N, CA, C and O of each residue as an XYZ file, in Angstrom:
556
protein
N     128.519    114.113    120.677
C     127.491    113.352    120.742
C     127.263    112.061    119.913
O     126.626    111.098    120.339
N     127.937    112.143    118.485
C     127.868    111.190    117.767
C     128.854    110.253    117.872
O     129.963    110.611    117.474
N     128.746    109.167    118.297
C     129.925    108.282    118.105
C     130.339    107.467    116.821
O     131.357    107.535    116.131
N     129.105    106.597    116.717
C     129.221    105.641    115.483
C     127.719    105.831    115.324
O     126.843    105.472    116.111
N     127.570    106.526    114.040
C     125.856    106.615    113.757
C     125.663    105.381    112.566
O     126.422    105.338    111.598
N     124.704    104.521    112.735
C     124.550    103.394    111.705
C     123.287    103.846    111.084
O     122.231    103.846    111.718
N     123.374    104.218    109.901
C     122.389    104.650    108.648
C     121.823    103.582    108.120
O     122.252    103.384    106.983
N     120.858    102.633    108.549
C     120.226    101.666    107.553
C     119.917    102.486    106.438
O     120.245    103.672    106.398
N     119.204    101.820    105.391
C     118.393    102.300    104.268
C     117.402    103.131    104.569
O     117.241    104.199    103.979
N     116.474    102.608    105.744
C     115.252    103.342    106.026
C     115.754    104.562    106.751
O     115.363    105.640    106.304
N     116.544    104.573    107.782
C     117.094    105.715    108.634
C     117.775    106.874    107.476
O     117.620    108.092    107.564
N     118.456    106.253    106.533
C     119.020    107.345    105.681
C     118.066    107.833    104.584
O     118.395    108.880    104.025
N     116.792    107.159    104.142
C     115.725    107.537    103.485
C     115.175    108.738    104.350
O     114.958    109.871    103.923
N     114.994    108.305    105.598
C     113.948    109.439    106.558
C     114.633    110.673    106.812
O     114.063    111.742    107.031
N     116.062    110.466    106.771
C     116.862    111.566    107.164
C     117.009    112.524    105.851
O     116.887    113.737    106.017
N     117.261    112.017    104.590
C     117.188    112.700    103.311
C     115.716    113.393    102.977
O     115.625    114.198    102.050
N     114.780    113.097    103.641
C     113.282    113.719    103.502
C     113.575    114.896    104.197
O     113.544    116.001    103.657
N     113.913    114.673    105.596
C     114.006    115.785    106.552
C     115.012    116.926    106.554
O     114.896    118.002    107.140
N     116.166    116.441    105.687
C     117.343    117.461    105.129
C     116.733    118.291    104.245
O     116.777    119.487    104.534
N     116.153    117.965    103.205
C     115.665    118.281    101.917
C     114.160    119.128    102.282
O     113.589    119.694    101.351
N     113.678    119.166    103.419
C     112.557    119.687    103.853
C     112.742    121.094    104.318
O     113.734    121.199    105.039
N     112.109    122.173    104.133
C     112.052    123.474    104.628
C     110.706    123.638    105.525
O     110.460    124.746    106.002
N     110.099    122.876    105.685
C     108.875    122.769    106.260
C     108.721    122.346    107.513
O     107.558    122.548    107.864
N     109.366    121.848    108.352
C     109.474    120.674    109.351
C     108.494    119.762    109.495
O     107.551    119.827    110.284
N     108.743    118.872    108.685
C     107.429    117.771    108.713
C     106.998    117.246    109.730
O     107.612    117.290    110.796
N     106.114    116.786    109.609
C     105.439    115.598    110.846
C     105.786    114.189    110.259
O     106.116    113.952    109.096
N     105.676    113.482    111.080
C     105.841    111.916    110.696
C     105.047    111.278    109.403
O     105.419    110.547    108.485
N     103.871    111.842    109.720
C     102.571    111.465    108.505
C     103.280    112.246    107.052
O     103.368    111.702    105.951
N     103.685    113.482    107.356
C     104.277    114.152    105.908
C     105.564    113.219    105.425
O     105.728    112.924    104.242
N     106.378    112.830    106.392
C     107.556    112.395    105.925
C     107.032    110.894    105.335
O     107.504    110.616    104.232
N     106.193    109.976    105.877
C     105.599    109.063    105.286
C     105.316    108.977    103.830
O     105.680    108.091    103.057
N     104.395    110.354    103.504
C     103.711    110.658    102.375
C     104.716    110.980    101.349
O     104.436    110.722    100.179
N     106.128    111.643    101.710
C     107.207    111.561    100.779
C     107.956    110.641    100.440
O     108.470    110.453     99.337
N     108.081    109.745    101.837
C     108.914    108.356    101.350
C     108.064    107.797    100.137
O     108.539    107.499     99.041
N     106.733    107.699    100.502
C     105.860    106.894     99.292
C     105.822    107.531     98.122
O     105.678    106.897     97.077
N     105.930    108.700     98.144
C     106.307    109.653     96.738
C     107.565    109.196     95.916
O     107.643    109.134     94.689
N     108.495    108.900     96.800
C     109.637    108.210     96.291
C     110.109    106.719     96.008
O     111.197    106.202     95.749
N     108.788    106.249     96.174
C     108.848    104.777     96.096
C     109.053    103.969     97.263
O     108.811    102.773     97.101
N     109.422    104.311     98.345
C     109.557    103.607     99.623
C     108.146    103.168    100.235
O     107.208    103.961    100.151
N     107.983    102.007    100.807
C     107.026    101.527    101.540
C     107.170    101.010    102.919
O     106.778     99.891    103.252
N     107.732    101.840    103.695
C     108.419    101.222    105.153
C     106.939    101.147    105.824
O     105.965    101.723    105.340
N     106.906    100.349    107.015
C     106.123    100.287    107.856
C     106.388    101.396    108.950
O     107.463    101.917    109.247
N     105.110    101.626    109.482
C     104.917    102.858    110.291
C     105.956    102.896    111.505
O     106.527    103.940    111.822
N     106.139    101.794    112.099
C     106.765    101.553    113.135
C     108.412    101.778    112.640
O     109.158    102.317    113.457
N     108.859    101.446    111.570
C     110.335    101.634    111.262
C     110.537    103.111    111.052
O     111.587    103.656    111.394
N     109.444    103.825    110.438
C     109.416    105.446    110.423
C     109.751    105.651    111.774
O     110.938    105.584    112.090
N     108.865    105.897    112.648
C     108.942    106.200    114.013
C     110.042    105.823    114.513
O     110.706    106.746    114.984
N     110.592    104.558    114.604
C     111.869    104.218    115.411
C     112.796    104.893    114.578
O     113.578    105.436    115.358
N     113.157    105.174    113.320
C     114.099    105.723    112.583
C     114.068    107.391    113.355
O     115.053    107.866    113.920
N     112.994    107.963    113.250
C     112.849    109.392    113.757
C     113.679    109.191    115.090
O     114.792    109.704    115.202
N     113.146    108.476    116.038
C     113.692    108.324    117.145
C     114.955    108.226    117.687
O     115.387    108.620    118.770
N     115.590    107.522    116.589
C     117.245    107.013    116.410
C     117.744    108.389    115.953
O     118.605    108.938    116.640
N     117.319    108.940    114.948
C     118.132    110.123    114.468
C     118.261    111.374    115.321
O     119.222    112.143    115.319
N     117.134    111.468    116.063
C     116.670    112.350    117.244
C     117.918    112.052    118.326
O     118.634    112.930    118.807
N     117.994    110.959    118.535
C     118.928    110.649    119.772
C     120.339    110.467    119.457
O     121.163    110.558    120.368
N     120.728    110.203    118.181
C     122.108    110.549    117.892
C     122.429    111.935    117.395
O     123.603    112.102    117.063
N     121.768    112.763    117.302
C     121.642    114.302    117.111
C     121.680    114.687    115.641
O     122.126    115.787    115.315
N     121.163    113.692    114.612
C     121.014    114.164    113.281
C     120.013    115.332    113.165
O     120.266    116.394    112.597
N     118.643    114.960    113.873
C     117.507    115.915    113.522
C     117.168    116.316    115.026
O     117.786    115.904    116.008
N     116.215    117.084    115.041
C     115.645    117.782    116.344
C     114.229    117.534    116.321
O     113.741    117.619    115.194
N     113.448    117.256    117.235
C     112.206    116.897    117.190
C     111.714    118.196    117.642
O     112.419    118.762    118.478
N     110.657    118.777    117.262
C     109.993    119.838    117.798
C     108.432    119.675    118.507
O     107.436    119.314    117.880
N     108.449    119.854    119.244
C     107.020    119.615    120.089
C     106.338    120.878    120.306
O     106.695    121.560    121.267
N     105.563    121.215    119.675
C     104.474    122.483    119.556
C     103.252    122.330    120.152
O     102.247    122.094    119.481
N     103.231    122.451    121.457
C     101.742    122.129    122.026
C     101.143    120.678    122.024
O     101.591    119.693    122.610
N     100.188    120.758    121.344
C      99.318    119.193    121.773
C      99.413    118.745    120.199
O      99.077    117.606    119.874
N      99.883    119.689    119.247
C     100.127    119.135    117.737
C     101.066    117.946    117.608
O     101.807    117.601    118.528
N     101.016    117.420    116.595
C     101.992    116.282    116.040
C     103.539    116.832    116.198
O     103.695    118.046    116.058
N     104.599    116.078    116.457
C     105.850    116.653    116.704
C     106.078    116.717    115.005
O     105.524    116.097    114.098
N     107.149    117.755    115.005
C     107.647    118.252    113.680
C     109.175    117.918    113.866
O     109.844    117.800    114.893
N     109.510    117.805    112.531
C     111.238    117.293    112.690
C     111.928    118.354    111.667
O     111.432    118.908    110.686
N     113.359    118.466    112.269
C     114.248    119.562    111.446
C     115.729    119.402    111.765
O     116.351    119.334    112.825
N     116.107    119.363    110.372
C     117.572    118.699    110.330
C     118.569    119.703    110.777
O     119.722    119.444    111.121
N     118.012    120.876    110.740
C     119.087    121.951    111.399
C     119.274    121.806    112.919
O     118.448    122.411    113.602
N     120.151    121.158    113.510
C     120.406    120.881    114.781
C     121.216    122.005    115.619
O     121.447    121.963    116.827
N     121.572    122.958    114.761
C     122.395    124.250    115.386
C     121.096    124.847    116.211
O     119.920    124.630    115.919
N     121.600    125.681    117.355
C     120.822    126.282    118.306
C     119.952    127.448    117.377
O     120.589    128.292    116.746
N     118.595    127.427    117.350
C     117.843    128.401    116.817
C     116.441    128.258    117.309
O     116.103    127.275    117.968
N     115.664    129.170    117.017
C     114.163    129.348    117.622
C     113.172    129.086    116.091
O     113.625    129.081    114.946
N     111.754    128.885    116.495
C     111.151    128.987    115.664
C     109.800    129.864    115.900
O     109.369    130.154    117.016
N     109.236    130.220    114.728
C     107.715    130.945    114.922
C     106.699    130.018    114.267
O     107.006    129.272    113.338
N     105.644    130.085    114.716
C     104.575    129.284    113.965
C     103.367    129.933    114.136
O     102.981    130.528    115.142
N     102.599    129.723    112.713
C     101.671    130.318    112.518
C     100.328    129.755    113.171
O      99.991    128.594    112.939
N      99.645    130.499    113.904
C      98.672    129.678    114.632
C      97.257    129.592    113.718
O      96.203    129.200    114.220
N      97.367    129.988    112.385
C      96.178    129.875    111.543
C      96.210    128.450    110.681
O      95.348    127.580    110.554
N      97.632    128.575    110.110
C      97.904    127.363    109.290
C      98.846    126.248    109.863
O      98.923    125.178    109.260
N      99.489    126.444    110.892
C     100.480    125.742    111.433
C     102.103    125.774    110.800
O     103.050    125.051    111.108
N     102.050    126.680    109.993
C     103.409    126.634    109.307
C     104.582    127.321    110.338
O     104.545    128.298    111.087
N     105.419    126.534    110.075
C     106.633    126.852    111.216
C     108.068    127.157    110.517
O     108.625    126.323    109.804
N     108.637    128.517    110.812
C     109.711    128.953    110.292
C     110.939    129.025    111.251
O     110.797    128.975    112.473
N     112.085    129.138    110.673
C     113.214    129.311    111.685
C     113.498    130.735    112.185
O     113.331    131.716    111.460
N     113.846    130.796    113.200
C     114.347    132.054    113.792
C     115.698    132.123    114.189
O     116.037    131.331    115.067
N     116.559    132.908    113.729
C     118.129    132.790    114.001
C     118.450    133.863    114.985
O     119.577    134.359    114.959
N     117.648    134.228    115.767
C     118.164    135.635    116.641
C     118.634    135.020    118.075
O     117.979    134.133    118.623
N     119.966    135.631    118.703
C     120.600    135.192    119.867
C     119.632    135.773    120.715
O     119.131    136.828    120.326
N     119.154    135.153    122.129
C     118.458    135.663    122.822
C     119.269    136.586    123.932
O     120.424    136.319    124.265
N     118.482    137.763    124.491
C     119.218    138.811    124.739
C     119.619    138.269    126.555
O     118.855    137.748    127.368
N     120.817    138.575    126.686
C     121.064    138.165    128.157
C     120.230    138.569    129.347
O     119.963    137.865    130.320
N     119.841    139.870    129.107
C     118.905    140.413    129.865
C     117.526    139.564    130.155
O     117.059    139.428    131.285
N     117.018    139.082    129.103
C     115.984    137.990    129.121
C     116.140    136.934    129.558
O     115.155    136.451    130.116
N     117.327    136.156    129.515
C     117.690    134.939    130.216
C     117.903    135.261    131.655
O     117.673    134.431    132.535
N     118.365    136.530    131.913
C     118.542    136.371    133.199
C     117.036    136.586    134.066
O     116.790    136.048    135.146
N     116.090    137.526    133.295
C     114.824    137.467    133.799
C     114.034    136.135    133.966
O     113.280    135.849    134.896
N     114.286    135.542    133.116
C     113.907    134.027    133.068
C     114.290    132.932    134.429
O     113.623    132.095    135.038
N     115.669    133.407    134.535
C     116.097    132.468    135.470
C     115.662    133.130    136.883
O     115.297    132.381    137.789
N     115.702    134.608    137.082
C     115.056    135.021    138.358
C     113.618    134.819    138.754
O     113.250    134.572    139.902
N     112.898    134.937    137.781
C     111.390    134.572    137.658
C     111.009    132.812    138.176
O     110.258    132.574    139.121
N     111.576    131.910    137.487
C     111.657    130.916    137.526
C     112.397    129.787    138.607
O     112.230    128.583    138.805
N     113.377    130.921    139.240
C     114.466    130.006    139.983
C     115.386    128.941    139.455
O     115.956    128.105    140.157
N     115.470    129.045    138.232
C     116.038    127.747    137.372
C     117.594    128.443    137.137
O     117.809    129.651    137.046
N     118.407    127.572    137.078
C     119.732    127.960    137.041
C     119.684    127.962    135.305
O     119.198    127.039    134.651
N     120.301    129.215    134.711
C     120.190    129.456    133.140
C     121.636    129.317    132.831
O     122.326    130.306    133.077
N     122.311    128.103    132.258
C     123.584    127.765    132.066
C     123.992    129.265    130.908
O     123.290    129.993    130.207
N     125.228    129.202    131.148
C     125.753    130.178    129.950
C     127.139    129.816    129.681
O     128.040    129.940    130.511
N     127.298    129.322    128.385
C     126.313    129.591    127.472
C     125.345    128.342    127.627
O     125.738    127.333    128.211
N     123.993    128.441    127.056
C     123.043    127.636    127.307
C     123.620    126.482    126.511
O     124.348    126.605    125.525
N     123.144    125.168    127.140
C     123.466    124.226    126.319
C     122.796    123.821    125.363
O     123.256    123.329    124.333
N     121.166    124.069    125.734
C     120.339    123.682    124.689
C     118.878    124.516    124.995
O     118.387    124.335    126.109
N     118.274    125.286    124.190
C     117.072    126.238    124.384
C     116.270    126.569    123.354
O     116.902    127.135    122.462
N     115.065    126.429    123.121
C     114.380    126.661    122.145
C     113.339    127.452    122.684
O     112.949    127.295    123.841
N     112.718    128.561    121.667
C     111.961    129.307    121.828
C     110.892    129.191    120.961
O     111.466    129.069    119.879
N     109.802    129.155    120.760
C     108.581    129.040    120.002
C     107.637    130.314    119.976
O     106.846    130.635    120.863
N     107.823    130.826    119.054
C     106.805    132.224    119.151
C     105.561    131.797    118.170
O     105.554    131.012    117.222
N     104.631    132.503    118.670
C     103.380    131.839    117.720
C     102.774    133.657    116.943
O     102.775    134.734    117.539
N     102.400    133.420    115.712
C     101.813    134.748    114.972
C     100.931    134.297    113.862
O     100.290    133.248    113.928
N     100.911    134.993    112.982
C     100.163    135.041    111.775
C     101.200    135.094    110.746
O     102.016    136.013    110.821
N     101.305    134.101    109.635
C     102.195    134.096    108.775
C     101.809    135.294    107.564
O     100.640    135.677    107.532
N     102.569    135.740    106.805
C     102.154    136.855    105.723
C     100.989    136.103    104.732
O     100.166    136.748    104.083
N     101.068    134.791    104.738
C     100.388    134.183    103.613
C      98.726    134.421    104.386
O      97.791    135.055    103.899
N      98.751    133.824    105.469
C      97.336    133.795    106.186
C      96.896    135.227    106.407
O      95.717    135.512    106.194
N      97.937    136.349    106.905
C      97.411    137.733    107.139
C      97.146    138.469    105.969
O      96.686    139.603    106.098
N      97.424    137.879    104.527
C      96.877    138.527    103.372
C      95.739    137.755    102.996
O      95.267    138.178    101.941
N      95.142    136.806    103.455
C      94.043    136.023    103.073
C      92.896    136.167    103.892
O      93.155    136.821    104.902
N      91.628    135.757    103.809
C      90.675    135.842    104.629
C      90.819    134.848    105.741
O      89.883    135.017    106.523
N      91.462    134.061    106.057
C      91.812    133.016    106.751
C      91.896    133.845    108.202
O      91.091    133.606    109.101
N      92.869    134.765    108.325
C      93.409    135.366    109.256
C      92.206    136.149    110.304
O      92.267    136.399    111.508
N      91.074    136.418    109.254
C      90.126    137.052    110.067
C      88.957    136.403    110.800
O      87.977    136.976    111.276
N      89.291    134.862    110.802
C      88.405    133.872    111.333
C      89.047    133.583    112.864
O      88.379    133.030    113.737
N      90.324    133.997    113.054
C      90.855    133.688    114.096
C      90.887    134.061    115.409
O      91.602    133.454    116.206
């Protein structure tokens, strides 16, 4: 997938922010972190850099419902779980059971590749921080 990757100063800075993050940041968060590091790139430059880094396979874009896209430097196959109270996203590194994939294929009439070329499951729940606070009671 990666033939020749051209990392401009801006792309490299965006990539470093995402690679050093463990919270799957949004574009707005990436912009804030770049500003904290002394960079003042145009919004269009940031969004174009995110698209380029996604297209060349250096990062993965996570689209979770109607919320803003989140970005992940871990491009290995894995899944995510999202807290529906605070929006925190964590990685889940569990292999999907073959029986489940077969059931999905049967129900949807889609051909499920084996091995799958790309798949992502996003689970939703309540993280431990929210569960231990009063916020979870208002959901």
